[in-house]
KETORZA-706272 format. One record per residue (C-alpha): residue in three letters; x, y, z. Coordinates in steps of 0.05 Angstrom, whole numbers, always signed. Layout:
BEGIN
rest = ALA; X = X; Y = Y; Z = Z
...
***
This chain:
BEGIN
rest = MET; X = -267; Y = -2309; Z = -135
rest = VAL; X = -264; Y = -2247; Z = -92
rest = MET; X = -196; Y = -2220; Z = -117
rest = ALA; X = -230; Y = -2239; Z = -189
rest = LYS; X = -292; Y = -2188; Z = -175
rest = TRP; X = -246; Y = -2128; Z = -137
rest = ASN; X = -191; Y = -2137; Z = -206
rest = ASN; X = -264; Y = -2123; Z = -242
rest = ALA; X = -289; Y = -2073; Z = -208
rest = SER; X = -277; Y = -2010; Z = -226
rest = ILE; X = -241; Y = -1947; Z = -204
rest = GLN; X = -305; Y = -1908; Z = -171
rest = ILE; X = -321; Y = -1968; Z = -139
rest = LYS; X = -248; Y = -1997; Z = -112
rest = LEU; X = -240; Y = -1918; Z = -84
rest = THR; X = -309; Y = -1924; Z = -60
rest = ILE; X = -307; Y = -1993; Z = -20
rest = SER; X = -230; Y = -1961; Z = +17
rest = PHE; X = -267; Y = -1895; Z = +39
rest = MET; X = -328; Y = -1929; Z = +67
rest = PHE; X = -287; Y = -1993; Z = +89
rest = THR; X = -232; Y = -1942; Z = +136
rest = LEU; X = -301; Y = -1893; Z = +154
rest = ILE; X = -337; Y = -1945; Z = +186
rest = ILE; X = -275; Y = -1964; Z = +225
rest = ILE; X = -272; Y = -1900; Z = +244
rest = LEU; X = -334; Y = -1885; Z = +257
rest = ALA; X = -342; Y = -1948; Z = +306
rest = MET; X = -273; Y = -1933; Z = +350
rest = ASN; X = -310; Y = -1874; Z = +362
rest = LEU; X = -375; Y = -1891; Z = +377
rest = PHE; X = -342; Y = -1939; Z = +416
rest = MET; X = -297; Y = -1883; Z = +455
rest = TYR; X = -363; Y = -1845; Z = +461
rest = MET; X = -403; Y = -1896; Z = +486
rest = ASN; X = -342; Y = -1903; Z = +538
rest = ILE; X = -329; Y = -1830; Z = +558
rest = ASN; X = -405; Y = -1821; Z = +571
rest = SER; X = -414; Y = -1876; Z = +619
rest = MET; X = -344; Y = -1860; Z = +657
rest = MET; X = -385; Y = -1790; Z = +661
rest = ALA; X = -436; Y = -1821; Z = +681
rest = ARG; X = -402; Y = -1847; Z = +739
rest = VAL; X = -360; Y = -1790; Z = +766
rest = ASP; X = -427; Y = -1758; Z = +772
rest = GLU; X = -458; Y = -1814; Z = +799
rest = VAL; X = -390; Y = -1806; Z = +855
rest = TYR; X = -426; Y = -1735; Z = +890
rest = VAL; X = -496; Y = -1752; Z = +883
rest = SER; X = -502; Y = -1770; Z = +950
rest = ASN; X = -466; Y = -1707; Z = +980
rest = LEU; X = -506; Y = -1659; Z = +941
rest = ASN; X = -562; Y = -1702; Z = +964
rest = LEU; X = -553; Y = -1692; Z = +1033
rest = ASN; X = -525; Y = -1613; Z = +1025
rest = GLU; X = -610; Y = -1607; Z = +1004
rest = LEU; X = -636; Y = -1646; Z = +1060
rest = SER; X = -587; Y = -1593; Z = +1111
rest = GLU; X = -611; Y = -1532; Z = +1070
rest = ALA; X = -690; Y = -1559; Z = +1066
rest = LEU; X = -674; Y = -1566; Z = +1150
rest = GLN; X = -652; Y = -1511; Z = +1157
rest = THR; X = -700; Y = -1478; Z = +1107
rest = LEU; X = -766; Y = -1508; Z = +1173
rest = HIS; X = -730; Y = -1492; Z = +1230
rest = GLU; X = -721; Y = -1416; Z = +1202
rest = SER; X = -800; Y = -1415; Z = +1183
rest = VAL; X = -825; Y = -1448; Z = +1239
rest = ARG; X = -777; Y = -1388; Z = +1285
rest = GLY; X = -816; Y = -1343; Z = +1232
rest = TYR; X = -886; Y = -1376; Z = +1244
rest = LEU; X = -881; Y = -1370; Z = +1322
rest = ASP; X = -856; Y = -1287; Z = +1316
rest = THR; X = -899; Y = -1269; Z = +1274
rest = LYS; X = -966; Y = -1316; Z = +1275
rest = GLY; X = -985; Y = -1295; Z = +1206
rest = SER; X = -1029; Y = -1336; Z = +1145
rest = ASP; X = -955; Y = -1336; Z = +1107
rest = ALA; X = -913; Y = -1352; Z = +1148
rest = LEU; X = -954; Y = -1414; Z = +1157
rest = ASP; X = -962; Y = -1434; Z = +1084
rest = THR; X = -881; Y = -1426; Z = +1083
rest = TYR; X = -875; Y = -1472; Z = +1153
rest = TYR; X = -932; Y = -1524; Z = +1110
rest = ARG; X = -889; Y = -1518; Z = +1035
rest = ALA; X = -824; Y = -1526; Z = +1079
rest = ASP; X = -843; Y = -1586; Z = +1115
rest = GLN; X = -872; Y = -1624; Z = +1047
rest = GLU; X = -802; Y = -1608; Z = +1014
rest = TYR; X = -768; Y = -1633; Z = +1074
rest = ARG; X = -805; Y = -1700; Z = +1082
rest = GLU; X = -803; Y = -1710; Z = +1007
rest = LEU; X = -717; Y = -1709; Z = +1003
rest = LEU; X = -726; Y = -1761; Z = +1071
rest = GLU; X = -758; Y = -1808; Z = +1027
rest = SER; X = -682; Y = -1827; Z = +985
rest = LEU; X = -654; Y = -1834; Z = +1068
rest = ASN; X = -639; Y = -1909; Z = +1071
rest = GLU; X = -686; Y = -1949; Z = +1133
rest = GLN; X = -677; Y = -2012; Z = +1133
rest = VAL; X = -627; Y = -2048; Z = +1186
rest = GLU; X = -558; Y = -2059; Z = +1151
rest = ASN; X = -483; Y = -2068; Z = +1169
rest = ASN; X = -451; Y = -2004; Z = +1121
rest = PRO; X = -430; Y = -1949; Z = +1182
rest = VAL; X = -467; Y = -1900; Z = +1129
rest = LYS; X = -537; Y = -1924; Z = +1122
rest = ILE; X = -538; Y = -1948; Z = +1196
rest = THR; X = -526; Y = -1854; Z = +1199
rest = GLU; X = -579; Y = -1852; Z = +1147
rest = LYS; X = -628; Y = -1889; Z = +1192
rest = ASN; X = -603; Y = -1853; Z = +1244
rest = ILE; X = -622; Y = -1773; Z = +1206
rest = LYS; X = -692; Y = -1806; Z = +1172
rest = ALA; X = -716; Y = -1825; Z = +1252
rest = GLN; X = -680; Y = -1769; Z = +1290
rest = SER; X = -721; Y = -1730; Z = +1235
rest = GLU; X = -785; Y = -1764; Z = +1248
rest = ALA; X = -782; Y = -1728; Z = +1319
rest = TYR; X = -755; Y = -1669; Z = +1295
rest = LEU; X = -815; Y = -1659; Z = +1253
rest = GLY; X = -866; Y = -1693; Z = +1301
rest = LYS; X = -844; Y = -1627; Z = +1367
rest = VAL; X = -850; Y = -1580; Z = +1306
rest = TYR; X = -913; Y = -1596; Z = +1296
rest = GLU; X = -937; Y = -1599; Z = +1371
rest = THR; X = -905; Y = -1527; Z = +1366
rest = VAL; X = -945; Y = -1509; Z = +1314
rest = GLN; X = -996; Y = -1530; Z = +1339
rest = ALA; X = -981; Y = -1505; Z = +1402
rest = LYS; X = -971; Y = -1427; Z = +1369
rest = ARG; X = -1045; Y = -1437; Z = +1340
rest = GLY; X = -1065; Y = -1448; Z = +1409
rest = ARG; X = -1039; Y = -1395; Z = +1434
rest = ASN; X = -1017; Y = -1435; Z = +1486
rest = VAL; X = -930; Y = -1392; Z = +1505
rest = GLU; X = -912; Y = -1441; Z = +1551
rest = ARG; X = -921; Y = -1501; Z = +1503
rest = TYR; X = -897; Y = -1488; Z = +1438
rest = LYS; X = -819; Y = -1448; Z = +1483
rest = ILE; X = -818; Y = -1519; Z = +1514
rest = TYR; X = -826; Y = -1563; Z = +1438
rest = TYR; X = -793; Y = -1507; Z = +1402
rest = ASP; X = -737; Y = -1516; Z = +1457
rest = GLU; X = -740; Y = -1587; Z = +1444
rest = ALA; X = -738; Y = -1589; Z = +1368
rest = THR; X = -685; Y = -1542; Z = +1366
rest = GLU; X = -637; Y = -1582; Z = +1404
rest = ILE; X = -667; Y = -1649; Z = +1358
rest = TYR; X = -643; Y = -1587; Z = +1301
rest = GLY; X = -576; Y = -1583; Z = +1321
rest = ASP; X = -560; Y = -1664; Z = +1336
rest = ILE; X = -596; Y = -1676; Z = +1249
rest = GLN; X = -544; Y = -1631; Z = +1222
rest = ASN; X = -491; Y = -1670; Z = +1261
rest = CYS; X = -498; Y = -1727; Z = +1231
rest = ILE; X = -520; Y = -1703; Z = +1157
rest = TYR; X = -450; Y = -1646; Z = +1164
rest = ALA; X = -407; Y = -1721; Z = +1200
rest = LEU; X = -443; Y = -1772; Z = +1147
rest = ASN; X = -432; Y = -1715; Z = +1084
rest = ASN; X = -355; Y = -1719; Z = +1107
rest = GLU; X = -346; Y = -1786; Z = +1105
rest = GLN; X = -377; Y = -1796; Z = +1036
rest = PHE; X = -342; Y = -1733; Z = +1007
rest = LYS; X = -279; Y = -1788; Z = +1033
rest = ASN; X = -302; Y = -1848; Z = +985
rest = ASN; X = -315; Y = -1797; Z = +935
rest = SER; X = -253; Y = -1773; Z = +925
rest = GLY; X = -219; Y = -1848; Z = +919
rest = SER; X = -282; Y = -1861; Z = +871
rest = TYR; X = -266; Y = -1806; Z = +833
rest = MET; X = -199; Y = -1818; Z = +842
rest = ILE; X = -202; Y = -1890; Z = +812
rest = LEU; X = -262; Y = -1867; Z = +754
rest = LEU; X = -203; Y = -1817; Z = +727
rest = SER; X = -146; Y = -1860; Z = +728
rest = SER; X = -198; Y = -1897; Z = +683
rest = LEU; X = -212; Y = -1847; Z = +626
rest = ARG; X = -135; Y = -1819; Z = +616
rest = TYR; X = -125; Y = -1908; Z = +606
rest = MET; X = -187; Y = -1905; Z = +569
rest = GLU; X = -143; Y = -1841; Z = +527
rest = ILE; X = -91; Y = -1878; Z = +518
rest = VAL; X = -117; Y = -1941; Z = +491
rest = SER; X = -166; Y = -1901; Z = +441
rest = THR; X = -105; Y = -1858; Z = +421
rest = VAL; X = -62; Y = -1914; Z = +407
rest = ILE; X = -115; Y = -1955; Z = +365
rest = LEU; X = -140; Y = -1896; Z = +327
rest = ALA; X = -54; Y = -1887; Z = +316
rest = PHE; X = -69; Y = -1966; Z = +289
rest = ILE; X = -127; Y = -1954; Z = +245
rest = GLY; X = -90; Y = -1889; Z = +209
rest = LEU; X = -26; Y = -1936; Z = +203
rest = ILE; X = -76; Y = -1985; Z = +161
rest = ASN; X = -107; Y = -1939; Z = +132
rest = MET; X = -34; Y = -1906; Z = +89
rest = ILE; X = -26; Y = -1975; Z = +84
rest = MET; X = -90; Y = -1996; Z = +46
rest = VAL; X = -91; Y = -1936; Z = +12
rest = PHE; X = -10; Y = -1947; Z = -12
rest = MET; X = -33; Y = -2012; Z = -43
rest = LEU; X = -96; Y = -1981; Z = -78
rest = THR; X = -61; Y = -1925; Z = -107
rest = ARG; X = +8; Y = -1964; Z = -131
rest = ASN; X = -40; Y = -2013; Z = -162
rest = MET; X = -75; Y = -1953; Z = -202
rest = THR; X = -6; Y = -1925; Z = -210
rest = TYR; X = +40; Y = -1977; Z = -231
rest = PRO; X = +5; Y = -1987; Z = -293
rest = LEU; X = +8; Y = -1920; Z = -311
rest = ILE; X = +68; Y = -1906; Z = -305
rest = ARG; X = +92; Y = -1964; Z = -361
rest = LEU; X = +21; Y = -1933; Z = -393
rest = SER; X = +54; Y = -1865; Z = -403
rest = ARG; X = +118; Y = -1895; Z = -427
rest = ALA; X = +95; Y = -1938; Z = -478
rest = ALA; X = +54; Y = -1867; Z = -503
rest = ASN; X = +129; Y = -1829; Z = -501
rest = GLU; X = +166; Y = -1885; Z = -544
rest = VAL; X = +104; Y = -1877; Z = -580
rest = ALA; X = +111; Y = -1800; Z = -594
rest = ALA; X = +185; Y = -1813; Z = -609
rest = GLY; X = +176; Y = -1855; Z = -667
rest = ASN; X = +185; Y = -1930; Z = -652
rest = PHE; X = +116; Y = -1962; Z = -656
rest = ASN; X = +142; Y = -2033; Z = -632
rest = VAL; X = +124; Y = -2025; Z = -569
rest = GLU; X = +90; Y = -2071; Z = -528
rest = ILE; X = +45; Y = -2061; Z = -452
rest = ARG; X = +50; Y = -2122; Z = -413
rest = ASN; X = -21; Y = -2149; Z = -394
rest = VAL; X = -73; Y = -2113; Z = -350
rest = GLU; X = -104; Y = -2159; Z = -308
rest = SER; X = -154; Y = -2114; Z = -290
rest = GLU; X = -211; Y = -2092; Z = -317
rest = ASP; X = -234; Y = -2015; Z = -289
rest = GLU; X = -208; Y = -1963; Z = -335
rest = ILE; X = -137; Y = -1968; Z = -329
rest = GLY; X = -137; Y = -2044; Z = -359
rest = ILE; X = -186; Y = -2015; Z = -401
rest = VAL; X = -136; Y = -1950; Z = -430
rest = SER; X = -80; Y = -1996; Z = -436
rest = LYS; X = -115; Y = -2052; Z = -476
rest = ALA; X = -150; Y = -1998; Z = -521
rest = PHE; X = -67; Y = -1960; Z = -532
rest = GLN; X = -41; Y = -2027; Z = -552
rest = LYS; X = -103; Y = -2042; Z = -601
rest = MET; X = -84; Y = -1966; Z = -622
rest = VAL; X = -16; Y = -1979; Z = -636
rest = THR; X = -27; Y = -2042; Z = -671
rest = SER; X = -73; Y = -2001; Z = -724
rest = ILE; X = -14; Y = -1953; Z = -729
rest = GLN; X = +29; Y = -2013; Z = -750
rest = ILE; X = -29; Y = -2037; Z = -792
rest = TYR; X = -38; Y = -1955; Z = -825
rest = ILE; X = +26; Y = -1948; Z = -835
rest = GLN; X = +45; Y = -2004; Z = -871
rest = GLU; X = -14; Y = -2001; Z = -914
rest = ILE; X = +14; Y = -1922; Z = -931
rest = LYS; X = +69; Y = -1962; Z = -955
rest = ASN; X = +39; Y = -2000; Z = -1000
rest = SER; X = -2; Y = -1943; Z = -1026
rest = MET; X = +63; Y = -1901; Z = -1044
rest = GLU; X = +76; Y = -1947; Z = -1110
rest = ARG; X = +2; Y = -1930; Z = -1123
rest = GLU; X = +14; Y = -1863; Z = -1118
rest = SER; X = +74; Y = -1867; Z = -1160
rest = ARG; X = +34; Y = -1897; Z = -1211
rest = MET; X = -9; Y = -1847; Z = -1216
rest = LYS; X = +36; Y = -1803; Z = -1214
rest = GLU; X = +38; Y = -1784; Z = -1291
rest = LYS; X = -38; Y = -1773; Z = -1295
rest = GLU; X = -21; Y = -1721; Z = -1244
rest = LEU; X = +26; Y = -1683; Z = -1274
rest = LEU; X = -40; Y = -1680; Z = -1337
rest = MET; X = -92; Y = -1648; Z = -1288
rest = GLU; X = -37; Y = -1595; Z = -1268
rest = SER; X = -18; Y = -1577; Z = -1342
rest = ARG; X = -96; Y = -1581; Z = -1357
rest = MET; X = -106; Y = -1527; Z = -1293
rest = ARG; X = -51; Y = -1478; Z = -1312
rest = GLU; X = -91; Y = -1487; Z = -1379
rest = ALA; X = -150; Y = -1460; Z = -1345
rest = GLU; X = -107; Y = -1410; Z = -1302
rest = LEU; X = -80; Y = -1377; Z = -1367
rest = MET; X = -155; Y = -1380; Z = -1402
rest = THR; X = -181; Y = -1338; Z = -1327
rest = LEU; X = -128; Y = -1288; Z = -1340
rest = GLN; X = -143; Y = -1281; Z = -1417
rest = ALA; X = -213; Y = -1274; Z = -1382
rest = GLN; X = -192; Y = -1211; Z = -1347
rest = ILE; X = -168; Y = -1177; Z = -1404
rest = ASN; X = -242; Y = -1161; Z = -1430
rest = PRO; X = -250; Y = -1124; Z = -1370
rest = HIS; X = -197; Y = -1074; Z = -1371
rest = PHE; X = -198; Y = -1064; Z = -1443
rest = LEU; X = -274; Y = -1053; Z = -1426
rest = PHE; X = -247; Y = -999; Z = -1365
rest = ASN; X = -189; Y = -973; Z = -1404
rest = THR; X = -243; Y = -942; Z = -1465
rest = LEU; X = -293; Y = -916; Z = -1413
rest = ASN; X = -240; Y = -876; Z = -1372
rest = ALA; X = -221; Y = -858; Z = -1446
rest = GLY; X = -287; Y = -841; Z = -1472
rest = ALA; X = -294; Y = -793; Z = -1410
rest = GLN; X = -230; Y = -766; Z = -1421
rest = LEU; X = -244; Y = -747; Z = -1485
rest = ALA; X = -326; Y = -722; Z = -1470
rest = MET; X = -279; Y = -680; Z = -1407
rest = MET; X = -245; Y = -645; Z = -1462
rest = GLU; X = -304; Y = -633; Z = -1503
rest = GLY; X = -338; Y = -597; Z = -1453
rest = ALA; X = -395; Y = -650; Z = -1457
rest = ASP; X = -413; Y = -653; Z = -1378
rest = LYS; X = -468; Y = -703; Z = -1375
rest = THR; X = -431; Y = -755; Z = -1416
rest = THR; X = -376; Y = -756; Z = -1375
rest = GLU; X = -416; Y = -761; Z = -1305
rest = PHE; X = -461; Y = -818; Z = -1355
rest = ILE; X = -382; Y = -856; Z = -1364
rest = GLU; X = -345; Y = -845; Z = -1291
rest = ASN; X = -419; Y = -874; Z = -1274
rest = MET; X = -409; Y = -935; Z = -1327
rest = ALA; X = -352; Y = -952; Z = -1302
rest = ASP; X = -357; Y = -947; Z = -1230
rest = PHE; X = -412; Y = -1002; Z = -1242
rest = PHE; X = -388; Y = -1044; Z = -1280
rest = ARG; X = -309; Y = -1034; Z = -1235
rest = TYR; X = -358; Y = -1059; Z = -1180
rest = ASN; X = -387; Y = -1117; Z = -1209
rest = ILE; X = -319; Y = -1153; Z = -1216
rest = LYS; X = -279; Y = -1121; Z = -1164
rest = LYS; X = -334; Y = -1140; Z = -1099
rest = MET; X = -360; Y = -1205; Z = -1140
rest = ASN; X = -337; Y = -1248; Z = -1083
rest = GLN; X = -317; Y = -1199; Z = -1038
rest = ASP; X = -365; Y = -1174; Z = -968
rest = THR; X = -382; Y = -1110; Z = -975
rest = THR; X = -411; Y = -1060; Z = -928
rest = ILE; X = -483; Y = -1034; Z = -945
rest = GLY; X = -450; Y = -963; Z = -960
rest = GLU; X = -425; Y = -988; Z = -1028
rest = GLU; X = -486; Y = -1023; Z = -1042
rest = VAL; X = -534; Y = -965; Z = -1035
rest = ARG; X = -479; Y = -932; Z = -1089
rest = LEU; X = -488; Y = -978; Z = -1134
rest = VAL; X = -554; Y = -978; Z = -1129
rest = ASP; X = -550; Y = -898; Z = -1142
rest = ASN; X = -515; Y = -913; Z = -1199
rest = TYR; X = -548; Y = -967; Z = -1231
rest = ILE; X = -617; Y = -920; Z = -1213
rest = TYR; X = -574; Y = -865; Z = -1254
rest = ILE; X = -551; Y = -908; Z = -1313
rest = LEU; X = -628; Y = -929; Z = -1323
rest = ASN; X = -648; Y = -852; Z = -1332
rest = VAL; X = -602; Y = -834; Z = -1375
rest = ARG; X = -622; Y = -891; Z = -1429
rest = PHE; X = -687; Y = -887; Z = -1416
rest = THR; X = -705; Y = -812; Z = -1409
rest = GLY; X = -713; Y = -805; Z = -1330
rest = GLU; X = -778; Y = -843; Z = -1335
rest = ILE; X = -762; Y = -879; Z = -1261
rest = HIS; X = -776; Y = -842; Z = -1201
rest = PHE; X = -724; Y = -875; Z = -1156
rest = GLU; X = -725; Y = -854; Z = -1078
rest = LYS; X = -692; Y = -868; Z = -1013
rest = GLU; X = -701; Y = -874; Z = -944
rest = VAL; X = -623; Y = -892; Z = -907
rest = ASP; X = -608; Y = -905; Z = -840
rest = ARG; X = -537; Y = -872; Z = -841
rest = ARG; X = -509; Y = -917; Z = -766
rest = VAL; X = -510; Y = -981; Z = -816
rest = LEU; X = -487; Y = -956; Z = -885
rest = GLU; X = -412; Y = -989; Z = -852
rest = ALA; X = -446; Y = -1053; Z = -835
rest = LYS; X = -415; Y = -1122; Z = -887
rest = VAL; X = -451; Y = -1145; Z = -927
rest = PRO; X = -446; Y = -1198; Z = -975
rest = SER; X = -430; Y = -1164; Z = -1044
rest = MET; X = -492; Y = -1146; Z = -1110
rest = ILE; X = -545; Y = -1176; Z = -1065
rest = LEU; X = -585; Y = -1095; Z = -1069
rest = GLN; X = -573; Y = -1091; Z = -1140
rest = PRO; X = -606; Y = -1150; Z = -1165
rest = ILE; X = -657; Y = -1125; Z = -1133
rest = VAL; X = -675; Y = -1066; Z = -1153
rest = GLU; X = -662; Y = -1089; Z = -1228
rest = ASN; X = -717; Y = -1145; Z = -1208
rest = ALA; X = -764; Y = -1093; Z = -1204
rest = VAL; X = -742; Y = -1048; Z = -1261
rest = ASN; X = -746; Y = -1104; Z = -1307
rest = TYR; X = -802; Y = -1145; Z = -1279
rest = GLY; X = -849; Y = -1090; Z = -1231
rest = ILE; X = -849; Y = -1028; Z = -1272
rest = ARG; X = -820; Y = -1031; Z = -1344
rest = ASN; X = -891; Y = -1040; Z = -1376
rest = ILE; X = -936; Y = -1000; Z = -1338
rest = ASP; X = -976; Y = -941; Z = -1366
rest = ARG; X = -973; Y = -911; Z = -1309
rest = GLU; X = -912; Y = -873; Z = -1273
rest = GLY; X = -862; Y = -912; Z = -1244
rest = ARG; X = -828; Y = -914; Z = -1165
rest = ILE; X = -776; Y = -950; Z = -1135
rest = ARG; X = -774; Y = -925; Z = -1058
rest = LEU; X = -697; Y = -958; Z = -1019
rest = SER; X = -703; Y = -971; Z = -944
rest = VAL; X = -666; Y = -991; Z = -897
rest = TYR; X = -671; Y = -993; Z = -822
rest = GLN; X = -655; Y = -1025; Z = -758
rest = GLU; X = -695; Y = -1058; Z = -719
rest = GLY; X = -659; Y = -1084; Z = -657
rest = ASP; X = -599; Y = -1149; Z = -677
rest = PHE; X = -630; Y = -1139; Z = -740
rest = ILE; X = -614; Y = -1093; Z = -814
rest = TYR; X = -681; Y = -1093; Z = -854
rest = LEU; X = -669; Y = -1066; Z = -933
rest = SER; X = -724; Y = -1049; Z = -963
rest = VAL; X = -743; Y = -1048; Z = -1043
rest = TRP; X = -800; Y = -1023; Z = -1061
rest = ASP; X = -849; Y = -1013; Z = -1122
rest = ASN; X = -913; Y = -979; Z = -1155
rest = GLY; X = -917; Y = -1040; Z = -1212
rest = ILE; X = -945; Y = -1101; Z = -1233
rest = GLY; X = -951; Y = -1143; Z = -1168
rest = MET; X = -939; Y = -1220; Z = -1169
rest = SER; X = -971; Y = -1276; Z = -1148
rest = GLU; X = -976; Y = -1307; Z = -1080
rest = GLU; X = -951; Y = -1375; Z = -1123
rest = LYS; X = -891; Y = -1343; Z = -1158
rest = ILE; X = -869; Y = -1312; Z = -1091
rest = SER; X = -862; Y = -1380; Z = -1059
rest = GLN; X = -830; Y = -1413; Z = -1121
rest = ILE; X = -771; Y = -1360; Z = -1112
rest = LEU; X = -767; Y = -1356; Z = -1036
rest = ARG; X = -769; Y = -1448; Z = -1046
rest = GLY; X = -713; Y = -1430; Z = -1108
rest = GLU; X = -762; Y = -1467; Z = -1151
rest = LEU; X = -757; Y = -1408; Z = -1200
rest = LYS; X = -710; Y = -1401; Z = -1253
rest = GLU; X = -678; Y = -1335; Z = -1281
rest = VAL; X = -681; Y = -1348; Z = -1350
rest = ASP; X = -681; Y = -1266; Z = -1368
rest = LEU; X = -599; Y = -1253; Z = -1372
rest = LYS; X = -598; Y = -1209; Z = -1431
rest = SER; X = -554; Y = -1147; Z = -1439
rest = ASN; X = -590; Y = -1109; Z = -1385
rest = SER; X = -574; Y = -1159; Z = -1330
rest = ASN; X = -521; Y = -1172; Z = -1294
rest = GLY; X = -544; Y = -1232; Z = -1292
rest = ILE; X = -548; Y = -1254; Z = -1221
rest = GLY; X = -615; Y = -1260; Z = -1189
rest = LEU; X = -657; Y = -1266; Z = -1146
rest = GLY; X = -646; Y = -1343; Z = -1117
rest = ASN; X = -577; Y = -1323; Z = -1125
rest = VAL; X = -571; Y = -1271; Z = -1067
rest = ILE; X = -623; Y = -1298; Z = -1037
rest = GLU; X = -578; Y = -1377; Z = -1027
rest = ARG; X = -518; Y = -1324; Z = -1017
rest = LEU; X = -553; Y = -1292; Z = -962
rest = LYS; X = -569; Y = -1356; Z = -933
rest = LEU; X = -488; Y = -1388; Z = -933
rest = TYR; X = -472; Y = -1312; Z = -905
rest = THR; X = -516; Y = -1316; Z = -858
rest = GLY; X = -530; Y = -1384; Z = -833
rest = ARG; X = -610; Y = -1362; Z = -829
rest = GLU; X = -662; Y = -1379; Z = -861
rest = ASP; X = -703; Y = -1325; Z = -854
rest = VAL; X = -658; Y = -1279; Z = -903
rest = MET; X = -726; Y = -1244; Z = -954
rest = GLU; X = -796; Y = -1235; Z = -942
rest = ILE; X = -835; Y = -1220; Z = -1024
rest = ARG; X = -895; Y = -1183; Z = -1004
rest = SER; X = -942; Y = -1159; Z = -1051
rest = PRO; X = -1023; Y = -1147; Z = -1039
rest = GLY; X = -1045; Y = -1162; Z = -1105
rest = LYS; X = -1038; Y = -1142; Z = -1181
rest = ASP; X = -1021; Y = -1083; Z = -1199
rest = GLN; X = -1013; Y = -1063; Z = -1121
rest = GLY; X = -931; Y = -1063; Z = -1127
rest = THR; X = -882; Y = -1114; Z = -1086
rest = GLU; X = -840; Y = -1107; Z = -1032
rest = PHE; X = -772; Y = -1146; Z = -1027
rest = ILE; X = -741; Y = -1147; Z = -949
rest = VAL; X = -679; Y = -1170; Z = -951
rest = LYS; X = -659; Y = -1180; Z = -856
rest = VAL; X = -592; Y = -1190; Z = -845
rest = PRO; X = -567; Y = -1200; Z = -767
rest = LEU; X = -524; Y = -1140; Z = -744
rest = TYR; X = -474; Y = -1174; Z = -712
rest = THR; X = -450; Y = -1240; Z = -773
***
């Protein structure tokens, strides 16, 4: 049951469990070592505590004796306060000494030190009191007796300190040996844990990599063109097992697909005649297209011949008009399905306005304001001339006042704006909405139109820029003119 759950677990869960198991073992071992080492270090510290206590007791006794001597010499209040503090400190240290009757020589010595110290403290007190009572003979006697007891106590402390130092040194060596033994044991345990961890990692990686090796070999066979490969069933339900089964399904699907391709070959052979017929029709269409190109070339050649004839006759205006006509039609044919620049679009508008003014004897007053920094920016061909044409035909053609058209090209931020304004009849909000939504059909495709309407311009701009906000149409009202604003990204 446990083995089945392990096989069905994901690789992430397997790696996490293995890592956590190893981590728990290492943490437990470190905790065990930490507790044992701390215990031994505490015992090592306890070894020399007794020596430190005896040294403190000896220093306190010496400080007390010197404070008594200082008071006898000076009899000042500060010296008396020093004596009282030293007496209190020494009494507190005496509390740690043994006062019970035991057979242990160390304890017996401590009991004697404590008894002598009590006698010494009594003599010292009598000395101070005699000094305060100005009894010179008595305090000298008491001081000499206290000094004699002081020497005995120091000798006892020194002897006891040496004895305990010998005992403690032996205990220290034993603890040091135990610590080294613990170090060896810990090293062996860590090495054993490391070995177990390596075995676990090897087993885990082997169970993961062995199916992958078989899968890679099968993939190489498939890459070489052999689709009749089989992968042994992988018992685990982890990611490797899922990939292996998916690969087997993929190979089976490829085999089925190849068989279907073979079956379709017969169907394709039966459709060969139909394809030949379609190719024949395609060639006929290409011939018709080539035939259609003859007329524009004939028109260009005819216009060029007319321009040369007018030049020979000295008709400069006629020559200029014919050349503008030729440039206009040539641009229409060559640039219809190509990208162009804003500069070329502006020149096309200039040609178009010139031709119209020749036709209508200069009735159209044209102004332009172009930012030369954006003349080389790429745009779809035939986007300005249809807008200008719309402004002429539907804006200013039938008005009583002077017709005016203004072209503005400028840059704001990351966008280029192309504005065509006229002072014509204006446009209603409903009609503006219909044009922008592509609902208004262009019907005026007479000889005075190139056949490209506003809807066509808007749709091509949307496809070219990948944006919806490519044109804005503004009209304040009836007989107040219209402005078309094309918005093109600077970088497309």
